[in-house]
N, C-alpha and C positions, 0 to 999 in steps of 0.2 A: 580520398586517402590522405593520411597524415594529420587529420583533425584529432583533437584530444578531448575526452570527456573525463569528468571527475565523478566516479560512481560512488553511491552510498550503500549499496546492497547487491547481493547476487541471488540467483535462483537457477537451479539445474532443472531443465525441462526440454523434452524433445531432442536429447543428445547434445544440447548446447549449454554453456554457462551464460545466462542472461544477466546483464548489468543494468541496474536501475540508476537513473539520474534525474534531477529536476532542472529544466531549462531556465534560462534567465527570466523568461516570462512566467515562471511558476508551474509550467506543465510537467507532468510526470511522464517519463519515457523509459523504454527498455530497448537494449541493443544486444545482439548476440556477440560474444567474444569469439572472433574468428582467428585470433593470433595464436601463436604457439606458446605464449607465455602462460605460466601456471598462476591462477589467481591465488591471492592470500587466503588462508583458511581462517575465517573469523565468523563470529556470530553476528548476524544482522537482523533487522526487523523483518526481512523477507524469508527467514528460515521457515520452511513448511508452507509458504504462501503459494497459491496458484495464481498465475498471471492471467487476469481477465479484467475487462473494463465495462463500465456502464454508469448509469446515474441511479441514485437512490434518494427518494423523497420521504422524509419522516411524516408519520401520521399522528404522532404524539411527541411530547418533549423526550429527548434522548440524550444520554451521556455520550460524550466522545472521549476515548481513552488513549493513553500513551502506548499501549500494547493491546494485543488481542487477548482479552480475558477479564472476567468479572473482578479480579483483585488488582487490576492495573489502575494507576492514577487517573482520575477524571480531569481532563484538561479544559473542557468547555461543555455546555449544554446547548443542543440545537432545539429550536422551537418547531412546532408542527408546521409542515409545509416547506421547510428548508431542504435544499437539495445539495448533495455532495456528488462528485464524480470520482469513482473509485478505480484503482488500477490492479487490485488483487483481492483474493479472499483467503480465509484461513478458518479452520474448524477449531473451536475451543469452548469449553464450559457449556456444551450443548447448543451453541449458536454458530451461525456463519457470520464471521467478522469481515467487514469491508475495510480495506486499507485505502487511504488517500493522503495526499500531501497538502497541508494547509497553505494558505497564501504566504505565511511567514516561512515556509519551507520545512515545517515540522511533520514528522510521520504521525498519522492519527488513525485510530480504529473505531468503528461503530458497529454494533450488533444489528444484523438485519432482522427487523421485527415485523415487516409486512412484505407483501409480494410486489410492491411498486419498484419497477426497474426502469 
């Protein structure tokens, strides 16, 4: 009790408002808002995202984007065999997009192109 987090996005699921934050070690976390305070209404990268987690390994070179969608800016390219650990998914442009937080703390999205989890 009494600890503070600084969250960077929210998701409404299972009757709760879930707050997303990145720990000092770079890990992505979700915590349910159990307070009586009303969260700010804002657009965040988690809008429409389903909270789920897992690992995804690329089988070919793949673009990593700033948002879920084919028209989003490409931030980096992953090589075949690289693995990301995702914390959510979103449907857009005919793909399931996997969300993860980069080591530098940036929100990133990659299209799921194979069945490797």
